[in-house]
All heavy atoms as a GROMACS GRO file, in nm:
protein
  617
    1MET      N    1   8.888   8.090  17.761
    1MET     CA    2   8.925   8.047  17.627
    1MET      C    3   9.022   7.931  17.636
    1MET      O    4   9.142   7.944  17.618
    1MET     CB    5   8.988   8.166  17.553
    1MET     CG    6   9.014   8.137  17.409
    1MET     SD    7   9.041   8.293  17.326
    1MET     CE    8   9.192   8.256  17.244
    2ALA      N    9   8.973   7.814  17.671
    2ALA     CA   10   9.056   7.695  17.690
    2ALA      C   11   9.104   7.636  17.558
    2ALA      O   12   9.214   7.587  17.548
    2ALA     CB   13   8.979   7.591  17.770
    3GLU      N   14   9.018   7.637  17.457
    3GLU     CA   15   9.050   7.573  17.330
    3GLU      C   16   9.142   7.659  17.244
    3GLU      O   17   9.230   7.609  17.177
    3GLU     CB   18   8.921   7.544  17.250
    3GLU     CG   19   8.834   7.440  17.315
    3GLU     CD   20   8.893   7.300  17.306
    3GLU    OE1   21   8.954   7.267  17.204
    3GLU    OE2   22   8.877   7.226  17.402
    4GLY      N   23   9.120   7.786  17.239
    4GLY     CA   24   9.199   7.873  17.153
    4GLY      C   25   9.147   7.869  17.011
    4GLY      O   26   9.051   7.800  16.977
    5LYS      N   27   9.212   7.945  16.929
    5LYS     CA   28   9.170   7.963  16.791
    5LYS      C   29   9.176   7.833  16.710
    5LYS      O   30   9.095   7.808  16.623
    5LYS     CB   31   9.258   8.070  16.727
    5LYS     CG   32   9.224   8.106  16.587
    5LYS     CD   33   9.314   8.218  16.540
    5LYS     CE   34   9.290   8.252  16.396
    5LYS     NZ   35   9.379   8.359  16.351
    6PHE      N   36   9.274   7.749  16.738
    6PHE     CA   37   9.297   7.628  16.658
    6PHE      C   38   9.257   7.500  16.729
    6PHE      O   39   9.295   7.391  16.688
    6PHE     CB   40   9.445   7.621  16.618
    6PHE     CG   41   9.489   7.737  16.535
    6PHE    CD1   42   9.564   7.839  16.591
    6PHE    CD2   43   9.455   7.744  16.402
    6PHE    CE1   44   9.604   7.947  16.514
    6PHE    CE2   45   9.495   7.851  16.324
    6PHE     CZ   46   9.570   7.954  16.379
    7GLY      N   47   9.180   7.512  16.836
    7GLY     CA   48   9.143   7.396  16.916
    7GLY      C   49   9.074   7.287  16.836
    7GLY      O   50   9.108   7.169  16.847
    8ASP      N   51   8.974   7.325  16.755
    8ASP     CA   52   8.902   7.226  16.675
    8ASP      C   53   8.992   7.160  16.572
    8ASP      O   54   8.984   7.041  16.547
    8ASP     CB   55   8.781   7.290  16.606
    8ASP     CG   56   8.672   7.329  16.704
    8ASP    OD1   57   8.666   7.266  16.813
    8ASP    OD2   58   8.595   7.420  16.673
    9LEU      N   59   9.081   7.241  16.512
    9LEU     CA   60   9.173   7.188  16.413
    9LEU      C   61   9.268   7.086  16.475
    9LEU      O   62   9.293   6.980  16.418
    9LEU     CB   63   9.252   7.303  16.349
    9LEU     CG   64   9.345   7.269  16.235
    9LEU    CD1   65   9.268   7.208  16.119
    9LEU    CD2   66   9.419   7.392  16.189
   10ILE      N   67   9.317   7.117  16.593
   10ILE     CA   68   9.408   7.025  16.664
   10ILE      C   69   9.335   6.896  16.702
   10ILE      O   70   9.388   6.787  16.685
   10ILE     CB   71   9.468   7.093  16.788
   10ILE    CG1   72   9.563   7.205  16.745
   10ILE    CG2   73   9.540   6.992  16.877
   10ILE    CD1   74   9.610   7.295  16.857
   11LYS      N   75   9.211   6.909  16.750
   11LYS     CA   76   9.133   6.790  16.784
   11LYS      C   77   9.114   6.701  16.662
   11LYS      O   78   9.127   6.579  16.670
   11LYS     CB   79   8.996   6.830  16.840
   11LYS     CG   80   8.998   6.872  16.984
   11LYS     CD   81   8.856   6.903  17.029
   11LYS     CE   82   8.851   6.950  17.170
   11LYS     NZ   83   8.714   6.982  17.213
   12GLN      N   84   9.082   6.762  16.547
   12GLN     CA   85   9.061   6.685  16.425
   12GLN      C   86   9.190   6.615  16.382
   12GLN      O   87   9.189   6.499  16.342
   12GLN     CB   88   9.011   6.777  16.312
   12GLN     CG   89   8.976   6.704  16.185
   12GLN     CD   90   8.861   6.606  16.203
   12GLN    OE1   91   8.770   6.630  16.279
   12GLN    NE2   92   8.866   6.496  16.132
   13ALA      N   93   9.304   6.685  16.392
   13ALA     CA   94   9.432   6.625  16.355
   13ALA      C   95   9.466   6.507  16.446
   13ALA      O   96   9.512   6.403  16.399
   13ALA     CB   97   9.542   6.729  16.361
   14ARG      N   98   9.441   6.523  16.574
   14ARG     CA   99   9.468   6.413  16.668
   14ARG      C  100   9.378   6.295  16.640
   14ARG      O  101   9.420   6.180  16.649
   14ARG     CB  102   9.451   6.461  16.811
   14ARG     CG  103   9.562   6.549  16.858
   14ARG     CD  104   9.547   6.589  17.001
   14ARG     NE  105   9.659   6.673  17.042
   14ARG     CZ  106   9.652   6.764  17.136
   14ARG    NH1  107   9.538   6.784  17.201
   14ARG    NH2  108   9.756   6.836  17.167
   15LYS      N  109   9.252   6.322  16.607
   15LYS     CA  110   9.158   6.215  16.575
   15LYS      C  111   9.207   6.137  16.453
   15LYS      O  112   9.206   6.015  16.451
   15LYS     CB  113   9.020   6.275  16.549
   15LYS     CG  114   8.912   6.175  16.522
   15LYS     CD  115   8.779   6.246  16.502
   15LYS     CE  116   8.671   6.147  16.467
   15LYS     NZ  117   8.543   6.214  16.440
   16THR      N  118   9.254   6.208  16.352
   16THR     CA  119   9.306   6.144  16.230
   16THR      C  120   9.431   6.064  16.262
   16THR      O  121   9.449   5.954  16.213
   16THR     CB  122   9.337   6.251  16.123
   16THR    OG1  123   9.219   6.325  16.098
   16THR    CG2  124   9.383   6.187  15.993
   17ASP      N  125   9.523   6.120  16.345
   17ASP     CA  126   9.645   6.050  16.382
   17ASP      C  127   9.616   5.920  16.453
   17ASP      O  128   9.681   5.819  16.430
   17ASP     CB  129   9.733   6.136  16.472
   17ASP     CG  130   9.806   6.246  16.396
   17ASP    OD1  131   9.806   6.239  16.272
   17ASP    OD2  132   9.861   6.336  16.461
   18ASN      N  133   9.516   5.919  16.540
   18ASN     CA  134   9.482   5.798  16.614
   18ASN      C  135   9.426   5.690  16.523
   18ASN      O  136   9.436   5.572  16.553
   18ASN     CB  137   9.382   5.830  16.726
   18ASN     CG  138   9.444   5.912  16.836
   18ASN    OD1  139   9.565   5.914  16.852
   18ASN    ND2  140   9.361   5.981  16.911
   19GLN      N  141   9.365   5.728  16.413
   19GLN     CA  142   9.305   5.631  16.321
   19GLN      C  143   9.409   5.569  16.229
   19GLN      O  144   9.389   5.461  16.176
   19GLN     CB  145   9.196   5.698  16.238
   19GLN     CG  146   9.076   5.738  16.321
   19GLN     CD  147   8.977   5.821  16.240
   19GLN    OE1  148   9.004   5.854  16.125
   19GLN    NE2  149   8.865   5.852  16.300
   20THR      N  150   9.522   5.634  16.206
   20THR     CA  151   9.623   5.584  16.113
   20THR      C  152   9.744   5.536  16.191
   20THR      O  153   9.843   5.605  16.202
   20THR     CB  154   9.666   5.693  16.013
   20THR    OG1  155   9.712   5.806  16.089
   20THR    CG2  156   9.552   5.734  15.923
   21THR      N  157   9.735   5.415  16.246
   21THR     CA  158   9.844   5.362  16.327
   21THR      C  159   9.937   5.271  16.248
   21THR      O  160  10.045   5.241  16.293
   21THR     CB  161   9.789   5.283  16.447
   21THR    OG1  162   9.703   5.180  16.399
   21THR    CG2  163   9.713   5.374  16.541
   22SER      N  164   9.897   5.226  16.129
   22SER     CA  165   9.983   5.140  16.051
   22SER      C  166  10.040   5.216  15.932
   22SER      O  167   9.994   5.322  15.896
   22SER     CB  168   9.905   5.018  16.000
   22SER     OG  169   9.800   5.061  15.916
   23LYS      N  170  10.144   5.156  15.871
   23LYS     CA  171  10.207   5.219  15.755
   23LYS      C  172  10.114   5.212  15.635
   23LYS      O  173  10.040   5.116  15.620
   23LYS     CB  174  10.337   5.146  15.720
   23LYS     CG  175  10.445   5.166  15.823
   23LYS     CD  176  10.571   5.098  15.779
   23LYS     CE  177  10.680   5.117  15.884
   23LYS     NZ  178  10.801   5.051  15.846
   24PRO      N  179  10.120   5.311  15.549
   24PRO     CA  180  10.040   5.304  15.427
   24PRO      C  181  10.081   5.185  15.342
   24PRO      O  182  10.196   5.142  15.345
   24PRO     CB  183  10.072   5.435  15.355
   24PRO     CG  184  10.145   5.520  15.452
   24PRO     CD  185  10.196   5.432  15.561
   25ASP      N  186   9.985   5.130  15.266
   25ASP     CA  187  10.014   5.014  15.182
   25ASP      C  188  10.119   5.043  15.076
   25ASP      O  189  10.189   4.953  15.034
   25ASP     CB  190   9.886   4.964  15.113
   25ASP     CG  191   9.789   4.904  15.214
   25ASP    OD1  192   9.836   4.860  15.321
   25ASP    OD2  193   9.668   4.899  15.185
   26ASN      N  194  10.129   5.168  15.033
   26ASN     CA  195  10.222   5.199  14.926
   26ASN      C  196  10.362   5.231  14.976
   26ASN      O  197  10.450   5.261  14.897
   26ASN     CB  198  10.169   5.315  14.841
   26ASN     CG  199  10.157   5.443  14.920
   26ASN    OD1  200  10.172   5.445  15.041
   26ASN    ND2  201  10.129   5.552  14.851
   27GLN      N  202  10.386   5.227  15.107
   27GLN     CA  203  10.519   5.255  15.160
   27GLN      C  204  10.605   5.130  15.147
   27GLN      O  205  10.571   5.024  15.197
   27GLN     CB  206  10.513   5.300  15.305
   27GLN     CG  207  10.649   5.340  15.357
   27GLN     CD  208  10.640   5.403  15.495
   27GLN    OE1  209  10.532   5.424  15.547
   27GLN    NE2  210  10.753   5.432  15.554
   28ILE      N  211  10.717   5.144  15.080
   28ILE     CA  212  10.807   5.032  15.056
   28ILE      C  213  10.923   5.040  15.154
   28ILE      O  214  10.992   5.140  15.160
   28ILE     CB  215  10.862   5.035  14.911
   28ILE    CG1  216  10.745   5.031  14.812
   28ILE    CG2  217  10.960   4.923  14.887
   28ILE    CD1  218  10.786   5.060  14.671
   29THR      N  219  10.943   4.935  15.231
   29THR     CA  220  11.053   4.934  15.326
   29THR      C  221  11.171   4.854  15.275
   29THR      O  222  11.281   4.870  15.324
   29THR     CB  223  11.010   4.876  15.462
   29THR    OG1  224  10.969   4.742  15.443
   29THR    CG2  225  10.898   4.958  15.523
   30GLY      N  226  11.149   4.766  15.179
   30GLY     CA  227  11.258   4.684  15.128
   30GLY      C  228  11.295   4.569  15.219
   30GLY      O  229  11.394   4.501  15.197
   31LEU      N  230  11.219   4.546  15.324
   31LEU     CA  231  11.248   4.440  15.419
   31LEU      C  232  11.125   4.353  15.438
   31LEU      O  233  11.013   4.401  15.429
   31LEU     CB  234  11.286   4.500  15.556
   31LEU     CG  235  11.409   4.588  15.560
   31LEU    CD1  236  11.420   4.655  15.696
   31LEU    CD2  237  11.534   4.509  15.530
   32PRO      N  238  11.146   4.224  15.466
   32PRO     CA  239  11.031   4.138  15.497
   32PRO      C  240  10.961   4.191  15.622
   32PRO      O  241  11.023   4.254  15.708
   32PRO     CB  242  11.094   4.002  15.525
   32PRO     CG  243  11.234   4.009  15.477
   32PRO     CD  244  11.271   4.153  15.470
   33GLU      N  245  10.831   4.167  15.632
   33GLU     CA  246  10.755   4.218  15.746
   33GLU      C  247  10.804   4.164  15.879
   33GLU      O  248  10.790   4.229  15.981
   33GLU     CB  249  10.606   4.189  15.727
   33GLU     CG  250  10.544   4.278  15.623
   33GLU     CD  251  10.396   4.295  15.644
   33GLU    OE1  252  10.348   4.280  15.758
   33GLU    OE2  253  10.328   4.323  15.545
   34SER      N  254  10.863   4.044  15.879
   34SER     CA  255  10.909   3.986  16.005
   34SER      C  256  11.041   4.047  16.050
   34SER      O  257  11.085   4.023  16.162
   34SER     CB  258  10.926   3.835  15.988
   34SER     OG  259  11.024   3.808  15.889
   35GLN      N  260  11.106   4.126  15.966
   35GLN     CA  261  11.235   4.188  15.998
   35GLN      C  262  11.214   4.308  16.090
   35GLN      O  263  11.133   4.395  16.062
   35GLN     CB  264  11.301   4.235  15.868
   35GLN     CG  265  11.440   4.289  15.886
   35GLN     CD  266  11.545   4.182  15.874
   35GLN    OE1  267  11.521   4.079  15.817
   35GLN    NE2  268  11.661   4.208  15.928
   36LYS      N  269  11.288   4.312  16.200
   36LYS     CA  270  11.279   4.425  16.292
   36LYS      C  271  11.354   4.543  16.233
   36LYS      O  272  11.465   4.529  16.185
   36LYS     CB  273  11.340   4.387  16.427
   36LYS     CG  274  11.340   4.499  16.528
   36LYS     CD  275  11.406   4.457  16.656
   36LYS     CE  276  11.412   4.576  16.751
   36LYS     NZ  277  11.485   4.542  16.872
   37GLU      N  278  11.292   4.660  16.236
   37GLU     CA  279  11.358   4.780  16.185
   37GLU      C  280  11.424   4.856  16.299
   37GLU      O  281  11.370   4.867  16.409
   37GLU     CB  282  11.257   4.870  16.115
   37GLU     CG  283  11.207   4.810  15.986
   37GLU     CD  284  11.120   4.908  15.908
   37GLU    OE1  285  11.083   5.014  15.962
   37GLU    OE2  286  11.091   4.877  15.793
   38VAL      N  287  11.544   4.909  16.273
   38VAL     CA  288  11.619   4.988  16.370
   38VAL      C  289  11.666   5.116  16.302
   38VAL      O  290  11.665   5.126  16.180
   38VAL     CB  291  11.741   4.909  16.425
   38VAL    CG1  292  11.696   4.788  16.503
   38VAL    CG2  293  11.834   4.870  16.314
   39ASN      N  294  11.707   5.213  16.382
   39ASN     CA  295  11.756   5.339  16.328
   39ASN      C  296  11.900   5.325  16.280
   39ASN      O  297  11.980   5.253  16.339
   39ASN     CB  298  11.750   5.449  16.433
   39ASN     CG  299  11.610   5.495  16.460
   39ASN    OD1  300  11.526   5.491  16.371
   39ASN    ND2  301  11.584   5.537  16.582
   40LEU      N  302  11.932   5.397  16.174
   40LEU     CA  303  12.068   5.408  16.123
   40LEU      C  304  12.098   5.557  16.122
   40LEU      O  305  12.033   5.632  16.049
   40LEU     CB  306  12.077   5.350  15.982
   40LEU     CG  307  12.210   5.366  15.910
   40LEU    CD1  308  12.318   5.285  15.982
   40LEU    CD2  309  12.197   5.319  15.767
   41CYS      N  310  12.190   5.601  16.202
   41CYS     CA  311  12.216   5.743  16.218
   41CYS      C  312  12.348   5.781  16.152
   41CYS      O  313  12.450   5.716  16.173
   41CYS     CB  314  12.220   5.777  16.367
   41CYS     SG  315  12.241   5.952  16.397
   42VAL      N  316  12.344   5.885  16.070
   42VAL     CA  317  12.465   5.936  16.006
   42VAL      C  318  12.466   6.087  16.023
   42VAL      O  319  12.364   6.152  16.002
   42VAL     CB  320  12.468   5.908  15.855
   42VAL    CG1  321  12.599   5.848  15.813
   42VAL    CG2  322  12.355   5.826  15.806
   43LYS      N  323  12.579   6.140  16.059
   43LYS     CA  324  12.590   6.286  16.072
   43LYS      C  325  12.638   6.342  15.939
   43LYS      O  326  12.738   6.298  15.883
   43LYS     CB  327  12.689   6.321  16.182
   43LYS     CG  328  12.642   6.274  16.318
   43LYS     CD  329  12.663   6.382  16.418
   43LYS     CE  330  12.612   6.332  16.551
   43LYS     NZ  331  12.539   6.432  16.621
   44VAL      N  332  12.562   6.439  15.888
   44VAL     CA  333  12.595   6.507  15.763
   44VAL      C  334  12.576   6.657  15.784
   44VAL      O  335  12.502   6.698  15.874
   44VAL     CB  336  12.506   6.458  15.646
   44VAL    CG1  337  12.530   6.311  15.618
   44VAL    CG2  338  12.360   6.484  15.672
   45PRO      N  339  12.642   6.739  15.701
   45PRO     CA  340  12.619   6.883  15.713
   45PRO      C  341  12.471   6.918  15.690
   45PRO      O  342  12.405   6.856  15.606
   45PRO     CB  343  12.706   6.943  15.601
   45PRO     CG  344  12.811   6.839  15.576
   45PRO     CD  345  12.743   6.707  15.602
   46GLU      N  346  12.421   7.014  15.766
   46GLU     CA  347  12.280   7.049  15.758
   46GLU      C  348  12.240   7.095  15.618
   46GLU      O  349  12.131   7.063  15.571
   46GLU     CB  350  12.249   7.160  15.860
   46GLU     CG  351  12.102   7.192  15.869
   46GLU     CD  352  12.071   7.292  15.978
   46GLU    OE1  353  12.165   7.341  16.046
   46GLU    OE2  354  11.952   7.322  15.996
   47THR      N  355  12.328   7.164  15.549
   47THR     CA  356  12.294   7.211  15.413
   47THR      C  357  12.271   7.094  15.319
   47THR      O  358  12.179   7.097  15.236
   47THR     CB  359  12.404   7.303  15.357
   47THR    OG1  360  12.529   7.235  15.363
   47THR    CG2  361  12.412   7.433  15.435
   48LEU      N  362  12.353   6.989  15.330
   48LEU     CA  363  12.333   6.871  15.245
   48LEU      C  364  12.203   6.801  15.280
   48LEU      O  365  12.128   6.759  15.192
   48LEU     CB  366  12.450   6.774  15.261
   48LEU     CG  367  12.579   6.812  15.190
   48LEU    CD1  368  12.688   6.710  15.222
   48LEU    CD2  369  12.558   6.822  15.040
   49ARG      N  370  12.175   6.787  15.409
   49ARG     CA  371  12.051   6.720  15.449
   49ARG      C  372  11.929   6.794  15.397
   49ARG      O  373  11.836   6.734  15.347
   49ARG     CB  374  12.042   6.709  15.602
   49ARG     CG  375  11.927   6.618  15.643
   49ARG     CD  376  11.870   6.656  15.778
   49ARG     NE  377  11.759   6.570  15.812
   49ARG     CZ  378  11.635   6.587  15.764
   49ARG    NH1  379  11.608   6.683  15.680
   49ARG    NH2  380  11.539   6.505  15.800
   50ARG      N  381  11.931   6.926  15.406
   50ARG     CA  382  11.818   7.005  15.355
   50ARG      C  383  11.802   6.986  15.204
   50ARG      O  384  11.691   6.969  15.155
   50ARG     CB  385  11.838   7.153  15.385
   50ARG     CG  386  11.814   7.188  15.528
   50ARG     CD  387  11.829   7.336  15.549
   50ARG     NE  388  11.812   7.371  15.689
   50ARG     CZ  389  11.835   7.491  15.738
   50ARG    NH1  390  11.874   7.588  15.659
   50ARG    NH2  391  11.816   7.514  15.865
   51HIS      N  392  11.914   6.988  15.133
   51HIS     CA  393  11.909   6.968  14.987
   51HIS      C  394  11.854   6.830  14.952
   51HIS      O  395  11.765   6.816  14.870
   51HIS     CB  396  12.050   6.986  14.929
   51HIS     CG  397  12.060   6.944  14.786
   51HIS    ND1  398  12.006   7.018  14.683
   51HIS    CD2  399  12.116   6.835  14.728
   51HIS    CE1  400  12.029   6.956  14.568
   51HIS    NE2  401  12.095   6.846  14.593
   52TRP      N  402  11.907   6.726  15.019
   52TRP     CA  403  11.862   6.589  14.991
   52TRP      C  404  11.716   6.569  15.028
   52TRP      O  405  11.643   6.501  14.956
   52TRP     CB  406  11.950   6.488  15.064
   52TRP     CG  407  12.092   6.484  15.014
   52TRP    CD1  408  12.136   6.516  14.889
   52TRP    CD2  409  12.207   6.447  15.088
   52TRP    NE1  410  12.271   6.501  14.881
   52TRP    CE2  411  12.319   6.457  15.001
   52TRP    CE3  412  12.228   6.405  15.218
   52TRP    CZ2  413  12.448   6.428  15.042
   52TRP    CZ3  414  12.357   6.375  15.259
   52TRP    CH2  415  12.465   6.386  15.171
   53ALA      N  416  11.673   6.627  15.139
   53ALA     CA  417  11.533   6.614  15.180
   53ALA      C  418  11.441   6.680  15.077
   53ALA      O  419  11.338   6.623  15.040
   53ALA     CB  420  11.512   6.677  15.317
   54ALA      N  421  11.479   6.797  15.029
   54ALA     CA  422  11.397   6.867  14.930
   54ALA      C  423  11.392   6.789  14.799
   54ALA      O  424  11.284   6.773  14.739
   54ALA     CB  425  11.453   7.007  14.905
   55GLU      N  426  11.506   6.737  14.754
   55GLU     CA  427  11.509   6.661  14.628
   55GLU      C  428  11.430   6.532  14.638
   55GLU      O  429  11.360   6.494  14.544
   55GLU     CB  430  11.654   6.630  14.588
   55GLU     CG  431  11.728   6.750  14.534
   55GLU     CD  432  11.662   6.811  14.411
   55GLU    OE1  433  11.620   6.737  14.320
   55GLU    OE2  434  11.651   6.935  14.407
   56SER      N  435  11.437   6.464  14.752
   56SER     CA  436  11.362   6.340  14.766
   56SER      C  437  11.212   6.368  14.764
   56SER      O  438  11.135   6.292  14.705
   56SER     CB  439  11.402   6.263  14.893
   56SER     OG  440  11.361   6.331  15.009
   57LYS      N  441  11.170   6.478  14.825
   57LYS     CA  442  11.028   6.515  14.821
   57LYS      C  443  10.984   6.549  14.680
   57LYS      O  444  10.875   6.510  14.637
   57LYS     CB  445  11.000   6.632  14.915
   57LYS     CG  446  10.997   6.592  15.060
   57LYS     CD  447  10.962   6.708  15.149
   57LYS     CE  448  10.966   6.663  15.294
   57LYS     NZ  449  10.925   6.770  15.384
   58ARG      N  450  11.068   6.622  14.607
   58ARG     CA  451  11.035   6.656  14.469
   58ARG      C  452  11.018   6.532  14.382
   58ARG      O  453  10.936   6.528  14.292
   58ARG     CB  454  11.143   6.746  14.408
   58ARG     CG  455  11.135   6.888  14.451
   58ARG     CD  456  11.232   6.975  14.373
   58ARG     NE  457  11.250   7.100  14.444
   58ARG     CZ  458  11.362   7.137  14.506
   58ARG    NH1  459  11.468   7.059  14.503
   58ARG    NH2  460  11.368   7.251  14.569
   59GLN      N  461  11.101   6.431  14.409
   59GLN     CA  462  11.097   6.308  14.329
   59GLN      C  463  10.997   6.206  14.383
   59GLN      O  464  10.977   6.102  14.322
   59GLN     CB  465  11.237   6.247  14.322
   59GLN     CG  466  11.335   6.335  14.247
   59GLN     CD  467  11.473   6.276  14.238
   59GLN    OE1  468  11.492   6.155  14.251
   59GLN    NE2  469  11.572   6.360  14.215
   60GLY      N  470  10.937   6.235  14.497
   60GLY     CA  471  10.834   6.147  14.552
   60GLY      C  472  10.886   6.018  14.612
   60GLY      O  473  10.817   5.917  14.612
   61VAL      N  474  11.008   6.021  14.664
   61VAL     CA  475  11.064   5.904  14.732
   61VAL      C  476  11.111   5.947  14.871
   61VAL      O  477  11.134   6.065  14.895
   61VAL     CB  478  11.183   5.842  14.654
   61VAL    CG1  479  11.138   5.785  14.522
   61VAL    CG2  480  11.294   5.942  14.633
   62THR      N  481  11.124   5.850  14.960
   62THR     CA  482  11.172   5.883  15.094
   62THR      C  483  11.324   5.868  15.097
   62THR      O  484  11.383   5.792  15.019
   62THR     CB  485  11.112   5.791  15.201
   62THR    OG1  486  11.158   5.658  15.180
   62THR    CG2  487  10.960   5.797  15.199
   63MET      N  488  11.386   5.940  15.188
   63MET     CA  489  11.531   5.926  15.202
   63MET      C  490  11.566   5.786  15.251
   63MET      O  491  11.670   5.732  15.216
   63MET     CB  492  11.588   6.034  15.294
   63MET     CG  493  11.579   6.172  15.228
   63MET     SD  494  11.691   6.299  15.286
   63MET     CE  495  11.673   6.301  15.460
   64THR      N  496  11.476   5.725  15.328
   64THR     CA  497  11.499   5.587  15.373
   64THR      C  498  11.510   5.493  15.254
   64THR      O  499  11.601   5.409  15.247
   64THR     CB  500  11.384   5.542  15.466
   64THR    OG1  501  11.382   5.626  15.581
   64THR    CG2  502  11.400   5.398  15.509
   65GLU      N  503  11.419   5.507  15.157
   65GLU     CA  504  11.424   5.422  15.037
   65GLU      C  505  11.556   5.440  14.962
   65GLU      O  506  11.617   5.342  14.918
   65GLU     CB  507  11.308   5.455  14.943
   65GLU     CG  508  11.172   5.417  14.997
   65GLU     CD  509  11.058   5.472  14.912
   65GLU    OE1  510  11.070   5.584  14.859
   65GLU    OE2  511  10.957   5.400  14.901
   66ILE      N  512  11.599   5.565  14.950
   66ILE     CA  513  11.722   5.595  14.877
   66ILE      C  514  11.843   5.536  14.949
   66ILE      O  515  11.931   5.474  14.887
   66ILE     CB  516  11.738   5.747  14.860
   66ILE    CG1  517  11.625   5.800  14.772
   66ILE    CG2  518  11.874   5.782  14.802
   66ILE    CD1  519  11.610   5.950  14.774
   67ILE      N  520  11.848   5.551  15.080
   67ILE     CA  521  11.962   5.501  15.158
   67ILE      C  522  11.967   5.349  15.153
   67ILE      O  523  12.073   5.289  15.133
   67ILE     CB  524  11.954   5.552  15.304
   67ILE    CG1  525  11.976   5.703  15.306
   67ILE    CG2  526  12.054   5.480  15.394
   67ILE    CD1  527  11.941   5.770  15.437
   68ILE      N  528  11.851   5.283  15.169
   68ILE     CA  529  11.847   5.136  15.162
   68ILE      C  530  11.894   5.088  15.024
   68ILE      O  531  11.974   4.995  15.013
   68ILE     CB  532  11.706   5.083  15.194
   68ILE    CG1  533  11.676   5.101  15.342
   68ILE    CG2  534  11.693   4.936  15.154
   68ILE    CD1  535  11.533   5.068  15.381
   69GLN      N  536  11.848   5.154  14.919
   69GLN     CA  537  11.888   5.115  14.784
   69GLN      C  538  12.039   5.134  14.764
   69GLN      O  539  12.106   5.046  14.710
   69GLN     CB  540  11.812   5.197  14.680
   69GLN     CG  541  11.848   5.159  14.538
   69GLN     CD  542  11.774   5.242  14.435
   69GLN    OE1  543  11.701   5.334  14.470
   69GLN    NE2  544  11.792   5.210  14.310
   70ALA      N  545  12.093   5.248  14.808
   70ALA     CA  546  12.236   5.274  14.790
   70ALA      C  547  12.321   5.173  14.866
   70ALA      O  548  12.419   5.120  14.812
   70ALA     CB  549  12.268   5.416  14.836
   71LEU      N  550  12.285   5.143  14.991
   71LEU     CA  551  12.362   5.045  15.069
   71LEU      C  552  12.350   4.904  15.013
   71LEU      O  553  12.446   4.829  15.010
   71LEU     CB  554  12.319   5.051  15.216
   71LEU     CG  555  12.359   5.179  15.291
   71LEU    CD1  556  12.293   5.182  15.429
   71LEU    CD2  557  12.509   5.190  15.303
   72SER      N  558  12.230   4.869  14.966
   72SER     CA  559  12.210   4.735  14.907
   72SER      C  560  12.289   4.722  14.777
   72SER      O  561  12.349   4.617  14.752
   72SER     CB  562  12.062   4.711  14.880
   72SER     OG  563  11.990   4.708  15.001
   73ASP      N  564  12.290   4.828  14.694
   73ASP     CA  565  12.366   4.824  14.570
   73ASP      C  566  12.515   4.810  14.597
   73ASP      O  567  12.586   4.738  14.529
   73ASP     CB  568  12.342   4.949  14.487
   73ASP     CG  569  12.202   4.956  14.428
   73ASP    OD1  570  12.127   4.854  14.433
   73ASP    OD2  571  12.164   5.064  14.378
   74ARG      N  572  12.563   4.879  14.700
   74ARG     CA  573  12.706   4.879  14.730
   74ARG      C  574  12.752   4.752  14.799
   74ARG      O  575  12.853   4.692  14.766
   74ARG     CB  576  12.738   5.001  14.816
   74ARG     CG  577  12.881   5.012  14.866
   74ARG     CD  578  12.976   5.053  14.753
   74ARG     NE  579  13.112   5.057  14.795
   74ARG     CZ  580  13.180   5.169  14.820
   74ARG    NH1  581  13.121   5.285  14.802
   74ARG    NH2  582  13.303   5.163  14.858
   75PHE      N  583  12.674   4.705  14.899
   75PHE     CA  584  12.718   4.594  14.983
   75PHE      C  585  12.634   4.468  14.968
   75PHE      O  586  12.666   4.366  15.028
   75PHE     CB  587  12.717   4.636  15.131
   75PHE     CG  588  12.809   4.753  15.160
   75PHE    CD1  589  12.758   4.873  15.204
   75PHE    CD2  590  12.946   4.741  15.142
   75PHE    CE1  591  12.840   4.980  15.231
   75PHE    CE2  592  13.030   4.848  15.169
   75PHE     CZ  593  12.977   4.968  15.213
   76GLY      N  594  12.524   4.475  14.894
   76GLY     CA  595  12.436   4.359  14.879
   76GLY      C  596  12.349   4.340  15.002
   76GLY      O  597  12.347   4.422  15.093
   77THR      N  598  12.278   4.229  15.004
   77THR     CA  599  12.192   4.195  15.118
   77THR      C  600  12.231   4.056  15.167
   77THR      O  601  12.284   3.976  15.090
   77THR     CB  602  12.044   4.198  15.078
   77THR    OG1  603  12.024   4.110  14.967
   77THR    CG2  604  12.001   4.338  15.038
   78PRO      N  605  12.203   4.024  15.293
   78PRO     CA  606  12.237   3.891  15.344
   78PRO      C  607  12.154   3.783  15.272
   78PRO      O  608  12.040   3.806  15.238
   78PRO     CB  609  12.202   3.898  15.492
   78PRO     CG  610  12.116   4.017  15.509
   78PRO     CD  611  12.139   4.107  15.394
   79SER      N  612  12.216   3.670  15.251
   79SER     CA  613  12.146   3.561  15.182
   79SER      C  614  12.060   3.482  15.276
   79SER      O  615  12.080   3.465  15.387
   79SER     CB  616  12.240   3.464  15.117
   79SER     OG  617  12.362   3.517  15.087
   0.00000   0.00000   0.00000
């Protein structure tokens, strides 16, 4: 029993993952395409992160979009 109960399901998921290598057209990054993206790491209490993650999913936005908007509103963007 090499494949197991979920072998076909896993194969199908991997096949789908390999086909979707680019970002969806509706994903907004707020940056020009030529801009290199890097990670921004902030340590927050786990309870707050869980709450914010759940609320962002309910509202249909990513936490990345919210963070970029908040920082841009507060500090602006380079000219």
